[in-house]
PyMOL commands that place a pseudoatom at each C-alpha (Angstrom):
pseudoatom trace, name=CA, resn=MET, resi=1, chain=A, elem=C, hetatm=0, pos=[21.291, 8.823, 17.569]
pseudoatom trace, name=CA, resn=ALA, resi=2, chain=A, elem=C, hetatm=0, pos=[19.623, 11.593, 19.542]
pseudoatom trace, name=CA, resn=THR, resi=3, chain=A, elem=C, hetatm=0, pos=[17.929, 10.732, 22.792]
pseudoatom trace, name=CA, resn=GLY, resi=4, chain=A, elem=C, hetatm=0, pos=[15.400, 12.338, 25.091]
pseudoatom trace, name=CA, resn=ARG, resi=5, chain=A, elem=C, hetatm=0, pos=[12.811, 14.976, 24.232]
pseudoatom trace, name=CA, resn=ASN, resi=6, chain=A, elem=C, hetatm=0, pos=[15.072, 16.518, 21.579]
pseudoatom trace, name=CA, resn=ASP, resi=7, chain=A, elem=C, hetatm=0, pos=[14.895, 13.403, 19.421]
pseudoatom trace, name=CA, resn=PRO, resi=8, chain=A, elem=C, hetatm=0, pos=[13.071, 14.595, 16.294]
pseudoatom trace, name=CA, resn=GLU, resi=9, chain=A, elem=C, hetatm=0, pos=[13.231, 11.140, 14.712]
pseudoatom trace, name=CA, resn=ARG, resi=10, chain=A, elem=C, hetatm=0, pos=[11.609, 9.312, 17.627]
pseudoatom trace, name=CA, resn=ARG, resi=11, chain=A, elem=C, hetatm=0, pos=[8.044, 9.513, 16.299]
pseudoatom trace, name=CA, resn=GLU, resi=12, chain=A, elem=C, hetatm=0, pos=[9.160, 8.203, 12.907]
pseudoatom trace, name=CA, resn=ARG, resi=13, chain=A, elem=C, hetatm=0, pos=[11.137, 5.354, 14.513]
pseudoatom trace, name=CA, resn=ILE, resi=14, chain=A, elem=C, hetatm=0, pos=[8.048, 4.376, 16.485]
pseudoatom trace, name=CA, resn=ILE, resi=15, chain=A, elem=C, hetatm=0, pos=[5.899, 4.282, 13.332]
pseudoatom trace, name=CA, resn=THR, resi=16, chain=A, elem=C, hetatm=0, pos=[8.536, 2.258, 11.466]
pseudoatom trace, name=CA, resn=ALA, resi=17, chain=A, elem=C, hetatm=0, pos=[8.842, -0.152, 14.382]
pseudoatom trace, name=CA, resn=ALA, resi=18, chain=A, elem=C, hetatm=0, pos=[5.061, -0.554, 14.492]
pseudoatom trace, name=CA, resn=LEU, resi=19, chain=A, elem=C, hetatm=0, pos=[4.921, -1.381, 10.771]
pseudoatom trace, name=CA, resn=ASP, resi=20, chain=A, elem=C, hetatm=0, pos=[7.781, -3.865, 11.128]
pseudoatom trace, name=CA, resn=LEU, resi=21, chain=A, elem=C, hetatm=0, pos=[6.053, -5.590, 14.049]
pseudoatom trace, name=CA, resn=ILE, resi=22, chain=A, elem=C, hetatm=0, pos=[2.702, -5.687, 12.254]
pseudoatom trace, name=CA, resn=ALA, resi=23, chain=A, elem=C, hetatm=0, pos=[4.431, -7.306, 9.267]
pseudoatom trace, name=CA, resn=GLU, resi=24, chain=A, elem=C, hetatm=0, pos=[6.078, -9.897, 11.545]
pseudoatom trace, name=CA, resn=GLU, resi=25, chain=A, elem=C, hetatm=0, pos=[3.400, -10.572, 14.174]
pseudoatom trace, name=CA, resn=GLY, resi=26, chain=A, elem=C, hetatm=0, pos=[0.181, -9.044, 12.870]
pseudoatom trace, name=CA, resn=VAL, resi=27, chain=A, elem=C, hetatm=0, pos=[-1.856, -6.287, 14.432]
pseudoatom trace, name=CA, resn=ALA, resi=28, chain=A, elem=C, hetatm=0, pos=[-2.940, -8.639, 17.215]
pseudoatom trace, name=CA, resn=GLY, resi=29, chain=A, elem=C, hetatm=0, pos=[0.686, -9.312, 18.167]
pseudoatom trace, name=CA, resn=THR, resi=30, chain=A, elem=C, hetatm=0, pos=[1.690, -5.645, 18.232]
pseudoatom trace, name=CA, resn=SER, resi=31, chain=A, elem=C, hetatm=0, pos=[1.755, -3.849, 21.573]
pseudoatom trace, name=CA, resn=HIS, resi=32, chain=A, elem=C, hetatm=0, pos=[3.062, -0.584, 23.003]
pseudoatom trace, name=CA, resn=ARG, resi=33, chain=A, elem=C, hetatm=0, pos=[5.783, -2.454, 24.850]
pseudoatom trace, name=CA, resn=LYS, resi=34, chain=A, elem=C, hetatm=0, pos=[6.971, -4.345, 21.749]
pseudoatom trace, name=CA, resn=VAL, resi=35, chain=A, elem=C, hetatm=0, pos=[6.916, -1.228, 19.574]
pseudoatom trace, name=CA, resn=ALA, resi=36, chain=A, elem=C, hetatm=0, pos=[8.862, 0.793, 22.157]
pseudoatom trace, name=CA, resn=ALA, resi=37, chain=A, elem=C, hetatm=0, pos=[11.475, -1.957, 22.466]
pseudoatom trace, name=CA, resn=ARG, resi=38, chain=A, elem=C, hetatm=0, pos=[11.797, -2.280, 18.678]
pseudoatom trace, name=CA, resn=ALA, resi=39, chain=A, elem=C, hetatm=0, pos=[12.084, 1.507, 18.260]
pseudoatom trace, name=CA, resn=GLY, resi=40, chain=A, elem=C, hetatm=0, pos=[14.617, 1.756, 21.089]
pseudoatom trace, name=CA, resn=VAL, resi=41, chain=A, elem=C, hetatm=0, pos=[12.546, 4.302, 23.005]
pseudoatom trace, name=CA, resn=PRO, resi=42, chain=A, elem=C, hetatm=0, pos=[11.210, 4.408, 26.555]
pseudoatom trace, name=CA, resn=LEU, resi=43, chain=A, elem=C, hetatm=0, pos=[7.703, 3.017, 26.942]
pseudoatom trace, name=CA, resn=GLY, resi=44, chain=A, elem=C, hetatm=0, pos=[6.523, 6.488, 28.068]
pseudoatom trace, name=CA, resn=SER, resi=45, chain=A, elem=C, hetatm=0, pos=[7.365, 7.833, 24.614]
pseudoatom trace, name=CA, resn=MET, resi=46, chain=A, elem=C, hetatm=0, pos=[4.491, 5.869, 23.203]
pseudoatom trace, name=CA, resn=THR, resi=47, chain=A, elem=C, hetatm=0, pos=[1.874, 7.895, 25.085]
pseudoatom trace, name=CA, resn=TYR, resi=48, chain=A, elem=C, hetatm=0, pos=[3.809, 11.128, 24.561]
pseudoatom trace, name=CA, resn=HIS, resi=49, chain=A, elem=C, hetatm=0, pos=[3.667, 10.738, 20.769]
pseudoatom trace, name=CA, resn=PHE, resi=50, chain=A, elem=C, hetatm=0, pos=[0.395, 8.788, 20.341]
pseudoatom trace, name=CA, resn=GLY, resi=51, chain=A, elem=C, hetatm=0, pos=[-2.906, 8.922, 22.203]
pseudoatom trace, name=CA, resn=GLY, resi=52, chain=A, elem=C, hetatm=0, pos=[-3.095, 5.151, 22.174]
pseudoatom trace, name=CA, resn=MET, resi=53, chain=A, elem=C, hetatm=0, pos=[-2.554, 2.076, 20.068]
pseudoatom trace, name=CA, resn=GLU, resi=54, chain=A, elem=C, hetatm=0, pos=[-5.388, 3.026, 17.690]
pseudoatom trace, name=CA, resn=GLU, resi=55, chain=A, elem=C, hetatm=0, pos=[-3.738, 6.344, 16.878]
pseudoatom trace, name=CA, resn=LEU, resi=56, chain=A, elem=C, hetatm=0, pos=[-0.394, 4.631, 16.303]
pseudoatom trace, name=CA, resn=LEU, resi=57, chain=A, elem=C, hetatm=0, pos=[-1.984, 2.029, 14.017]
pseudoatom trace, name=CA, resn=ARG, resi=58, chain=A, elem=C, hetatm=0, pos=[-3.808, 4.711, 11.995]
pseudoatom trace, name=CA, resn=GLU, resi=59, chain=A, elem=C, hetatm=0, pos=[-0.592, 6.718, 11.623]
pseudoatom trace, name=CA, resn=ALA, resi=60, chain=A, elem=C, hetatm=0, pos=[1.370, 3.623, 10.636]
pseudoatom trace, name=CA, resn=PHE, resi=61, chain=A, elem=C, hetatm=0, pos=[-1.178, 2.460, 8.059]
pseudoatom trace, name=CA, resn=THR, resi=62, chain=A, elem=C, hetatm=0, pos=[-1.551, 6.006, 6.724]
pseudoatom trace, name=CA, resn=ARG, resi=63, chain=A, elem=C, hetatm=0, pos=[2.189, 6.106, 6.120]
pseudoatom trace, name=CA, resn=PHE, resi=64, chain=A, elem=C, hetatm=0, pos=[2.117, 2.657, 4.547]
pseudoatom trace, name=CA, resn=SER, resi=65, chain=A, elem=C, hetatm=0, pos=[-0.769, 3.451, 2.181]
pseudoatom trace, name=CA, resn=SER, resi=66, chain=A, elem=C, hetatm=0, pos=[0.812, 6.784, 1.220]
pseudoatom trace, name=CA, resn=GLY, resi=67, chain=A, elem=C, hetatm=0, pos=[3.956, 4.879, 0.300]
pseudoatom trace, name=CA, resn=ILE, resi=68, chain=A, elem=C, hetatm=0, pos=[1.998, 2.574, -1.993]
pseudoatom trace, name=CA, resn=VAL, resi=69, chain=A, elem=C, hetatm=0, pos=[0.274, 5.566, -3.613]
pseudoatom trace, name=CA, resn=ALA, resi=70, chain=A, elem=C, hetatm=0, pos=[3.710, 7.123, -4.171]
pseudoatom trace, name=CA, resn=VAL, resi=71, chain=A, elem=C, hetatm=0, pos=[4.707, 3.958, -6.062]
pseudoatom trace, name=CA, resn=PHE, resi=72, chain=A, elem=C, hetatm=0, pos=[1.574, 4.348, -8.225]
pseudoatom trace, name=CA, resn=GLU, resi=73, chain=A, elem=C, hetatm=0, pos=[2.416, 7.997, -8.879]
pseudoatom trace, name=CA, resn=GLU, resi=74, chain=A, elem=C, hetatm=0, pos=[6.042, 7.218, -9.664]
pseudoatom trace, name=CA, resn=HIS, resi=75, chain=A, elem=C, hetatm=0, pos=[5.175, 4.534, -12.217]
pseudoatom trace, name=CA, resn=LEU, resi=76, chain=A, elem=C, hetatm=0, pos=[2.315, 6.411, -13.850]
pseudoatom trace, name=CA, resn=GLY, resi=77, chain=A, elem=C, hetatm=0, pos=[3.826, 9.881, -13.618]
pseudoatom trace, name=CA, resn=ALA, resi=78, chain=A, elem=C, hetatm=0, pos=[6.521, 9.112, -16.166]
pseudoatom trace, name=CA, resn=ALA, resi=79, chain=A, elem=C, hetatm=0, pos=[4.023, 7.980, -18.806]
pseudoatom trace, name=CA, resn=SER, resi=80, chain=A, elem=C, hetatm=0, pos=[3.058, 10.496, -21.471]
pseudoatom trace, name=CA, resn=THR, resi=81, chain=A, elem=C, hetatm=0, pos=[1.058, 8.304, -23.866]
pseudoatom trace, name=CA, resn=ALA, resi=82, chain=A, elem=C, hetatm=0, pos=[-1.671, 5.696, -23.431]
pseudoatom trace, name=CA, resn=ASP, resi=83, chain=A, elem=C, hetatm=0, pos=[0.754, 2.928, -24.436]
pseudoatom trace, name=CA, resn=GLU, resi=84, chain=A, elem=C, hetatm=0, pos=[3.325, 4.145, -21.912]
pseudoatom trace, name=CA, resn=ALA, resi=85, chain=A, elem=C, hetatm=0, pos=[0.581, 4.230, -19.266]
pseudoatom trace, name=CA, resn=ARG, resi=86, chain=A, elem=C, hetatm=0, pos=[-0.385, 0.627, -20.088]
pseudoatom trace, name=CA, resn=THR, resi=87, chain=A, elem=C, hetatm=0, pos=[3.263, -0.391, -19.744]
pseudoatom trace, name=CA, resn=ALA, resi=88, chain=A, elem=C, hetatm=0, pos=[3.460, 1.520, -16.451]
pseudoatom trace, name=CA, resn=VAL, resi=89, chain=A, elem=C, hetatm=0, pos=[0.416, -0.369, -15.139]
pseudoatom trace, name=CA, resn=ALA, resi=90, chain=A, elem=C, hetatm=0, pos=[2.046, -3.702, -16.049]
pseudoatom trace, name=CA, resn=ASP, resi=91, chain=A, elem=C, hetatm=0, pos=[5.272, -2.568, -14.372]
pseudoatom trace, name=CA, resn=LEU, resi=92, chain=A, elem=C, hetatm=0, pos=[3.260, -1.598, -11.303]
pseudoatom trace, name=CA, resn=VAL, resi=93, chain=A, elem=C, hetatm=0, pos=[1.563, -5.006, -11.020]
pseudoatom trace, name=CA, resn=HIS, resi=94, chain=A, elem=C, hetatm=0, pos=[4.901, -6.766, -11.229]
pseudoatom trace, name=CA, resn=HIS, resi=95, chain=A, elem=C, hetatm=0, pos=[6.590, -4.338, -8.848]
pseudoatom trace, name=CA, resn=LEU, resi=96, chain=A, elem=C, hetatm=0, pos=[3.855, -4.713, -6.209]
pseudoatom trace, name=CA, resn=SER, resi=97, chain=A, elem=C, hetatm=0, pos=[3.944, -8.500, -6.458]
pseudoatom trace, name=CA, resn=GLY, resi=98, chain=A, elem=C, hetatm=0, pos=[7.704, -8.770, -6.718]
pseudoatom trace, name=CA, resn=GLY, resi=99, chain=A, elem=C, hetatm=0, pos=[8.266, -10.629, -3.494]
pseudoatom trace, name=CA, resn=ASN, resi=100, chain=A, elem=C, hetatm=0, pos=[8.089, -7.881, -0.868]
pseudoatom trace, name=CA, resn=GLN, resi=101, chain=A, elem=C, hetatm=0, pos=[6.491, -10.031, 1.828]
pseudoatom trace, name=CA, resn=ARG, resi=102, chain=A, elem=C, hetatm=0, pos=[6.382, -7.091, 4.259]
pseudoatom trace, name=CA, resn=GLU, resi=103, chain=A, elem=C, hetatm=0, pos=[4.175, -5.011, 1.932]
pseudoatom trace, name=CA, resn=LEU, resi=104, chain=A, elem=C, hetatm=0, pos=[1.947, -7.985, 1.171]
pseudoatom trace, name=CA, resn=VAL, resi=105, chain=A, elem=C, hetatm=0, pos=[1.350, -8.723, 4.860]
pseudoatom trace, name=CA, resn=LEU, resi=106, chain=A, elem=C, hetatm=0, pos=[0.812, -5.053, 5.717]
pseudoatom trace, name=CA, resn=THR, resi=107, chain=A, elem=C, hetatm=0, pos=[-1.727, -4.754, 2.893]
pseudoatom trace, name=CA, resn=HIS, resi=108, chain=A, elem=C, hetatm=0, pos=[-3.673, -7.747, 4.163]
pseudoatom trace, name=CA, resn=GLU, resi=109, chain=A, elem=C, hetatm=0, pos=[-3.504, -6.567, 7.775]
pseudoatom trace, name=CA, resn=LEU, resi=110, chain=A, elem=C, hetatm=0, pos=[-4.926, -3.217, 6.685]
pseudoatom trace, name=CA, resn=TYR, resi=111, chain=A, elem=C, hetatm=0, pos=[-7.679, -4.904, 4.663]
pseudoatom trace, name=CA, resn=THR, resi=112, chain=A, elem=C, hetatm=0, pos=[-8.614, -7.011, 7.678]
pseudoatom trace, name=CA, resn=LEU, resi=113, chain=A, elem=C, hetatm=0, pos=[-8.860, -3.913, 9.880]
pseudoatom trace, name=CA, resn=ALA, resi=114, chain=A, elem=C, hetatm=0, pos=[-10.852, -2.106, 7.182]
pseudoatom trace, name=CA, resn=ALA, resi=115, chain=A, elem=C, hetatm=0, pos=[-13.337, -4.965, 7.026]
pseudoatom trace, name=CA, resn=ARG, resi=116, chain=A, elem=C, hetatm=0, pos=[-14.068, -4.455, 10.726]
pseudoatom trace, name=CA, resn=GLU, resi=117, chain=A, elem=C, hetatm=0, pos=[-13.351, -0.824, 11.541]
pseudoatom trace, name=CA, resn=PRO, resi=118, chain=A, elem=C, hetatm=0, pos=[-14.831, 2.247, 9.787]
pseudoatom trace, name=CA, resn=ALA, resi=119, chain=A, elem=C, hetatm=0, pos=[-11.715, 4.392, 10.371]
pseudoatom trace, name=CA, resn=TYR, resi=120, chain=A, elem=C, hetatm=0, pos=[-9.563, 1.914, 8.471]
pseudoatom trace, name=CA, resn=ARG, resi=121, chain=A, elem=C, hetatm=0, pos=[-12.234, 1.519, 5.808]
pseudoatom trace, name=CA, resn=GLU, resi=122, chain=A, elem=C, hetatm=0, pos=[-11.970, 5.269, 5.254]
pseudoatom trace, name=CA, resn=LEU, resi=123, chain=A, elem=C, hetatm=0, pos=[-8.187, 4.970, 5.058]
pseudoatom trace, name=CA, resn=THR, resi=124, chain=A, elem=C, hetatm=0, pos=[-8.426, 2.265, 2.380]
pseudoatom trace, name=CA, resn=ARG, resi=125, chain=A, elem=C, hetatm=0, pos=[-11.031, 4.319, 0.470]
pseudoatom trace, name=CA, resn=GLU, resi=126, chain=A, elem=C, hetatm=0, pos=[-8.637, 7.259, 0.451]
pseudoatom trace, name=CA, resn=TRP, resi=127, chain=A, elem=C, hetatm=0, pos=[-5.843, 4.957, -0.752]
pseudoatom trace, name=CA, resn=MET, resi=128, chain=A, elem=C, hetatm=0, pos=[-8.065, 3.718, -3.603]
pseudoatom trace, name=CA, resn=ARG, resi=129, chain=A, elem=C, hetatm=0, pos=[-9.149, 7.255, -4.463]
pseudoatom trace, name=CA, resn=ARG, resi=130, chain=A, elem=C, hetatm=0, pos=[-5.564, 8.476, -4.696]
pseudoatom trace, name=CA, resn=SER, resi=131, chain=A, elem=C, hetatm=0, pos=[-4.581, 5.428, -6.764]
pseudoatom trace, name=CA, resn=ARG, resi=132, chain=A, elem=C, hetatm=0, pos=[-7.419, 6.130, -9.176]
pseudoatom trace, name=CA, resn=VAL, resi=133, chain=A, elem=C, hetatm=0, pos=[-6.396, 9.792, -9.451]
pseudoatom trace, name=CA, resn=ALA, resi=134, chain=A, elem=C, hetatm=0, pos=[-2.970, 8.618, -10.643]
pseudoatom trace, name=CA, resn=LEU, resi=135, chain=A, elem=C, hetatm=0, pos=[-4.629, 6.286, -13.156]
pseudoatom trace, name=CA, resn=GLU, resi=136, chain=A, elem=C, hetatm=0, pos=[-7.084, 8.963, -14.307]
pseudoatom trace, name=CA, resn=ARG, resi=137, chain=A, elem=C, hetatm=0, pos=[-4.204, 11.009, -15.684]
pseudoatom trace, name=CA, resn=HIS, resi=138, chain=A, elem=C, hetatm=0, pos=[-4.231, 8.462, -18.501]
pseudoatom trace, name=CA, resn=PHE, resi=139, chain=A, elem=C, hetatm=0, pos=[-7.603, 6.694, -18.431]
pseudoatom trace, name=CA, resn=ASP, resi=140, chain=A, elem=C, hetatm=0, pos=[-11.263, 7.661, -17.995]
pseudoatom trace, name=CA, resn=PRO, resi=141, chain=A, elem=C, hetatm=0, pos=[-12.677, 7.217, -14.459]
pseudoatom trace, name=CA, resn=ALA, resi=142, chain=A, elem=C, hetatm=0, pos=[-14.473, 3.920, -15.149]
pseudoatom trace, name=CA, resn=THR, resi=143, chain=A, elem=C, hetatm=0, pos=[-11.358, 2.409, -16.737]
pseudoatom trace, name=CA, resn=ALA, resi=144, chain=A, elem=C, hetatm=0, pos=[-9.214, 3.741, -13.895]
pseudoatom trace, name=CA, resn=ARG, resi=145, chain=A, elem=C, hetatm=0, pos=[-11.490, 2.015, -11.361]
pseudoatom trace, name=CA, resn=GLN, resi=146, chain=A, elem=C, hetatm=0, pos=[-11.285, -1.273, -13.272]
pseudoatom trace, name=CA, resn=LEU, resi=147, chain=A, elem=C, hetatm=0, pos=[-7.504, -1.005, -13.608]
pseudoatom trace, name=CA, resn=ASP, resi=148, chain=A, elem=C, hetatm=0, pos=[-7.140, -0.219, -9.908]
pseudoatom trace, name=CA, resn=ALA, resi=149, chain=A, elem=C, hetatm=0, pos=[-9.052, -3.382, -8.988]
pseudoatom trace, name=CA, resn=MET, resi=150, chain=A, elem=C, hetatm=0, pos=[-7.083, -5.394, -11.535]
pseudoatom trace, name=CA, resn=ILE, resi=151, chain=A, elem=C, hetatm=0, pos=[-3.750, -4.093, -10.205]
pseudoatom trace, name=CA, resn=GLU, resi=152, chain=A, elem=C, hetatm=0, pos=[-4.754, -5.048, -6.685]
pseudoatom trace, name=CA, resn=GLY, resi=153, chain=A, elem=C, hetatm=0, pos=[-6.070, -8.463, -7.665]
pseudoatom trace, name=CA, resn=LEU, resi=154, chain=A, elem=C, hetatm=0, pos=[-3.264, -9.463, -9.994]
pseudoatom trace, name=CA, resn=SER, resi=155, chain=A, elem=C, hetatm=0, pos=[-0.639, -8.224, -7.532]
pseudoatom trace, name=CA, resn=ILE, resi=156, chain=A, elem=C, hetatm=0, pos=[-2.121, -10.345, -4.761]
pseudoatom trace, name=CA, resn=HIS, resi=157, chain=A, elem=C, hetatm=0, pos=[-2.496, -13.377, -7.017]
pseudoatom trace, name=CA, resn=ARG, resi=158, chain=A, elem=C, hetatm=0, pos=[1.074, -13.073, -8.313]
pseudoatom trace, name=CA, resn=ALA, resi=159, chain=A, elem=C, hetatm=0, pos=[2.453, -12.645, -4.777]
pseudoatom trace, name=CA, resn=LEU, resi=160, chain=A, elem=C, hetatm=0, pos=[0.596, -15.640, -3.349]
pseudoatom trace, name=CA, resn=GLU, resi=161, chain=A, elem=C, hetatm=0, pos=[0.894, -18.108, -6.231]
pseudoatom trace, name=CA, resn=THR, resi=162, chain=A, elem=C, hetatm=0, pos=[3.616, -20.734, -6.090]
pseudoatom trace, name=CA, resn=GLU, resi=163, chain=A, elem=C, hetatm=0, pos=[4.158, -20.107, -9.805]
pseudoatom trace, name=CA, resn=PRO, resi=164, chain=A, elem=C, hetatm=0, pos=[3.058, -16.530, -10.532]
pseudoatom trace, name=CA, resn=HIS, resi=165, chain=A, elem=C, hetatm=0, pos=[1.706, -15.622, -13.958]
pseudoatom trace, name=CA, resn=ASP, resi=166, chain=A, elem=C, hetatm=0, pos=[4.037, -13.984, -16.427]
pseudoatom trace, name=CA, resn=ARG, resi=167, chain=A, elem=C, hetatm=0, pos=[3.975, -10.451, -17.784]
pseudoatom trace, name=CA, resn=ALA, resi=168, chain=A, elem=C, hetatm=0, pos=[2.049, -11.518, -20.921]
pseudoatom trace, name=CA, resn=LEU, resi=169, chain=A, elem=C, hetatm=0, pos=[-1.066, -12.269, -18.861]
pseudoatom trace, name=CA, resn=THR, resi=170, chain=A, elem=C, hetatm=0, pos=[-0.818, -8.879, -17.143]
pseudoatom trace, name=CA, resn=VAL, resi=171, chain=A, elem=C, hetatm=0, pos=[-0.394, -7.077, -20.467]
pseudoatom trace, name=CA, resn=GLU, resi=172, chain=A, elem=C, hetatm=0, pos=[-3.361, -8.955, -21.936]
pseudoatom trace, name=CA, resn=ALA, resi=173, chain=A, elem=C, hetatm=0, pos=[-5.583, -8.053, -18.958]
pseudoatom trace, name=CA, resn=ILE, resi=174, chain=A, elem=C, hetatm=0, pos=[-4.611, -4.380, -19.269]
pseudoatom trace, name=CA, resn=ALA, resi=175, chain=A, elem=C, hetatm=0, pos=[-5.306, -4.446, -23.016]
pseudoatom trace, name=CA, resn=ARG, resi=176, chain=A, elem=C, hetatm=0, pos=[-8.751, -5.946, -22.440]
pseudoatom trace, name=CA, resn=ILE, resi=177, chain=A, elem=C, hetatm=0, pos=[-9.691, -3.371, -19.808]
pseudoatom trace, name=CA, resn=THR, resi=178, chain=A, elem=C, hetatm=0, pos=[-8.370, -0.404, -21.797]
pseudoatom trace, name=CA, resn=ARG, resi=179, chain=A, elem=C, hetatm=0, pos=[-9.701, -1.553, -25.193]
pseudoatom trace, name=CA, resn=ARG, resi=180, chain=A, elem=C, hetatm=0, pos=[-12.138, 0.961, -26.623]
pseudoatom trace, name=CA, resn=ASP, resi=181, chain=A, elem=C, hetatm=0, pos=[-15.608, -0.151, -27.722]
pseudoatom trace, name=CA, resn=GLY, resi=182, chain=A, elem=C, hetatm=0, pos=[-15.463, -1.714, -31.151]
pseudoatom trace, name=CA, resn=GLU, resi=183, chain=A, elem=C, hetatm=0, pos=[-11.752, -2.625, -30.939]
pseudoatom trace, name=CA, resn=GLY, resi=184, chain=A, elem=C, hetatm=0, pos=[-11.882, -6.384, -31.311]
pseudoatom trace, name=CA, resn=SER, resi=185, chain=A, elem=C, hetatm=0, pos=[-13.833, -8.907, -29.292]
for i in range(1, 185): cmd.bond("trace and resi %d" % i, "trace and resi %d" % (i + 1))
show_as sticks, trace
zoom trace
């Protein structure tokens, strides 16, 4: 591992360490000192790479949300028909709720910050916008918005339930949201 000023990976290690600490201890338990120790960098590197804890948190949550959007794009990008897109949405719900405790905690930590801080609210809005863009490749904007909320809600419910719902419930919810007017009740 490179050390000193010529360490091009240092900034990325710091961001990764910050996300890991947030997942383990929450935003409130994350400090410059803890992040530096976790990243294996001198404490002075924190101020060299980031103007403060707020900047580090924004960078970390931006990376995290971009990663989730990439998962959306990966699942939906392979679909070429409406039925394939519906299947991709179901796959996405079950992927996002598949037991990755780190992602679940990071999502909730970001939501908590967004509820209090406008900068994080803007970050979550951008995340939602990008998620809807991926959905709008296959669905009209109103349906994409409904599916985005459903994906989020069902993923959280599945992840937090002691006995998560099965795929049939997810598929049924997707069918109801994507059903065209006049197609059944």
